[in-house]
N, C-alpha and C positions, 0 to 999 in steps of 0.2 A: 891634079888626083891627090897626089900627093898630101900636098899644101889641106889639104879637106880634110882629107885620113887625119894628118893633126891637130888640126884645128879642132874638127869631134871628138875627139880622146883630154884632149885640154877640156872639153865643155864636159866633156861625161864626167872627167875627171874629178872637179870645182864642183859641176853638180853634187856627186857623193863626198866629196869634203863636207857640202851645207845639209844633205843633207841623214847626214849622221851626225853631223853634229847639233840641227833641231831634232832629234830622234834622241839624243839623247839629256836633251837640255824637260826635252817631256815628258821624258819617261818612255818612251814606248816601250814595249815587250824585245828583250833581247831576238828569240824567233822577226821579227821582223824590222828588228836594225840588222841580223845577219844573213837572211836575206838577202834585201836591200845590198850589202854587201859587195853577198857575192856574186848580182845580178851584172853587178855593176863591173863587177872583177870583170866573170864574164863577155863585159858587150868589148869591155875592153880588150879585150884578149882575140875577138871578133875583131875589131877595126887592126888591132897588131898586122896577126895573119891577113888581114886585108895590104897594109900595105907592104906585109910581107912578099907576097903573089904580086906585088902590081909593080915591085923592084923586079921578082924574077924575071915578068914579062918585059918591061924595059931593058934588061942584059942581054937576055940569051934572045928575045921576039918570037920564041916558041906560048902556048899556050896551054900549062900542064894543070892538067885533070882534079891533081892530090892536095892538096890546098884545096881546093873548093868544096869537095869530101871532107876534109876539120874542119873546115869555117862551118858548113851544115849542120855536124858534128857534135861543134859547137856552141850555136845555136836550138839545134833540139834537144842538149842536158840543160841548155838553158830557161827554156822552157818546161823541161818538164818538169826542175827544177819553185820553182814556180808556181806554176799550177798545181807538185805533192807540197804548199807553203801556205794555199788558199786551202787544204783541203777540210782544215777544221773552221776552216767560214760557213760552209754551206749546210746543206739539209743534210740529215744521213735516209733519206726516201726520198723517191721522187725522179718527178723528171731533171732533174738539178743532178744529180747523185747519178745518172743514166748516161748522163751528156760529160760530168765529168771521167766517169769508169773509160768510158769510151775515146777520150781524147789522150788519156793518157794510156791504155792499148793502141791507135793510134802513134803516136807519138814511140812508144817502146815496137813497134812494129818499122818502124825510122829507122832510132835505132839502131837494125839489126839491119835492115836494106843499106846503109849505109856505112859501117860498120864488115858486113859483103864485099861491099863496092870497092872501098881500100883497098882492103885481102887483093884480091885480085889484082885490081889497080897494079898493085904491088908484086904482083907472080908473074903476069905481066912486064913490067919492069925489068925482072929477076934471068928474064928465059933470053930476053935479048940485046 
């Protein structure tokens, strides 16, 4: 499993370099290029957190909840960044805007839920 995660991270890294070089060649906007770079960096963080969690599980023979909550939090923040970067391309009214705002609201609620879950897990770990 660790080998597959390493291969995935190499593919993400190579794809990022290729896409950034293509964006510079085609004079794509700075916002699009920055969002692409940030998206790929967060994806690499998710892969690294998965590899760390896998290593922890193999060494301790326990499954911890906290690393998975961090992975979820990073994934939600990544999605929020992508959705907000697409905001300038959507119509300023209508069903598309409603769906966009609903998705952002649900993602915000999910961030709060994951943060509360992390706080509860940490508090429970300190009290034992």
